[in-house]
N, C-alpha and C positions, 0 to 999 in steps of 0.2 A: 551535453557534457555531464557525465555522471561519475564514473569510477576512476578514471586515470588522468588526473588533471595535468601532469607533466606532458604526457603524450598529446593531450588535447590542446594545450597551450601552443605546442609546436605546430599542430595542424592549423589552428586558428591563425597563427602568424604566417604560415606558409600560404594559406588561402587569401590572406589579406582581409579577413572577416571584419565587418563593421559592428556586428552584434553577435554576442555569444549567449546562448540560452543554456542554463544549467539546471539540472534536477536536484542539485545539492547546494543548499545555501552556504555551506562551509567554503565553497569555491568562489564566492562572490568577489573576493579581492585578488584572485589568482591571475586574471587576464588583464592585458593592457587595453583591450577593446571594451566598449560598453557591454556590460554583462547584466542579464536579467534572470531572476529566479523563475523557472517554469516547471512546476512539479508535474510528475506523471499524472495520468488520468485513466479513466476506464473506457474501454470499447463497449458501448452499451449494446451493440449487435451481438457480441459473443457472451458478455457477462451481464446477465439479466436474471430476474428471480425464477422464471420458469414455473412449471406446475408439479415438479417432483415432490414426493413426500420427503421431509427432512428428518434426519436422526443424528444425534451424537455430535462429538467434537473431534477435531484433528488438527495437527500441524501439517501444513503442506509445504514442501520445499526440498531443495537439494539435501543430500545426506551428508551434512557436515557433522563431525564428531560432537561439536558443542550443541548442535540442534538435537541430535539423537540422545545425548545425555539429558538435555532439558526435557524432552518429550517423556523419557523414562521417569525422571524425577517428578514431573507433573502428572504422570499417569494418563497421558493422552497419546493416541495413535499418531505415528509419523507416516505420512504418505509421500512418496517420492517417485521419480521416474515417470510421471504422468505427461503425456503429450498435451498440446495446447487445448484441444477440444475435450479430451478426457478430463483435464484439469478443470475446465469450465463446468463440465457436467458434475464432477465430484464436488466442486464448491456449492453448486445448487442443491446437492443432496445433504449437505451438513446443516446443522442448526448453528454451530459455532466453529469458526476458523480461528485458530490461535496463531498469531504471527510472532515469530521468534527469530532473532539474530539477522539484522539487516546485512546481507552479504555484500552490499555495495559500499560499505564503509560508513564512517561517522557522518551523520547529517543527511544521508540519502534516504528518503522515504520511497522505497521501491514500489513496483507495480502492484504487488499482492494486496496491500490494504485497499487500494481503490477497486481492484477486481472483486475482492471479497464483498465489500459494501455494495458494489454495483450488482452483485448477484443476489442481494437481499439476505445474505448470510451475516449473522452477527460477527463482528470483528472484535477479538480480544487481543490486545497488542501490548508489547513492552512499553513501559514509560520511556518517553524520548522527548528531548527538547524541541525536536522538529515539529511535533504536534502543535506547539504554540503558534506556528505559522498558519495554522488552519483552524482558527477558533470556531468556524462554522460547523465543524465535524464533531458529533458527540462521541469522542474517543472513550473507550472503555479499556482501561489499562491495568496491568499488573506489575508488581515489583520483582517478583521471583517465582520460582516453580511452585512453592507452597501456596502462595496467594492465588496463582493461576488455577491450580487444582481446586481450591476452595471456591473460586468464582465460577468455574465451570459447573461444579456440583450445585451451587446456588441457582445459577441460571437454568440448568436443566430441570431443577425442582420447581421453578417458577416460569412456566412456559408463556404466560401472558406478558411478563416483564421481558423475557427474551425476545418475543415477537415484536414488542413495542420498540425496544432498543434497536433491533435489526431494521425496523421500518424507518426510524428516525435517521439511522446511518445511511440507509439507501436513499432516502429523500434528500439528504444533504449532499450526497455525491452527485445525484442526478441534477440537482439545482446549480452546481458550479464546477464539477470536476469530471466532465466527459471530454472526449476528443474534440467535440465541437467547441466546447468552452476554451480549450487550449488553442485551437485554430484561430478563434476570434481574438484571443490574447496576442498571438503572434502577429496577426494582421494589424492590430492596434499598435504594437511595438514598432513594426516596420513603418507604419503610417506616421508615427511620431518622429521618425528620422528625416522626414521630407520637409 
């Protein structure tokens, strides 16, 4: 359950679900069934550091008007229309991936942050209350386009700091936020119902 809670409530009721897993903590009180928060994770087979040379910063995502305006104001390239494998390769080629505008709605921490950090690319993301649910992640956040632009310039001018933050983020994601970790969590939840 992530984006469309009304539709998903109907589906859960129709299926007679005993357990609903949601990637959005804002939906926790929406369902009659037992509901657990299960954030997205990274597929470490596709999203990994690789050996490519890295350069620059970009926003990657769908071409929403708000995202395009933000990228222009922050003076950062906007990459869109990439297929899954091209997207993964492009992430590996960046030093910094700027995450902007969670298209899934308030509270949803979409796949892109996990994939970015899993790729060993530094994630620079908007400030968001959802990050507090994951204190193990060394989030690097910005308030607005001006601060984002300044942070990118500072990070690119300090490659050792950039590399260290990217390594810390990658290690945190690999330690607790891969598909395997989510599968183990699901098995534990199902086991606790018996």
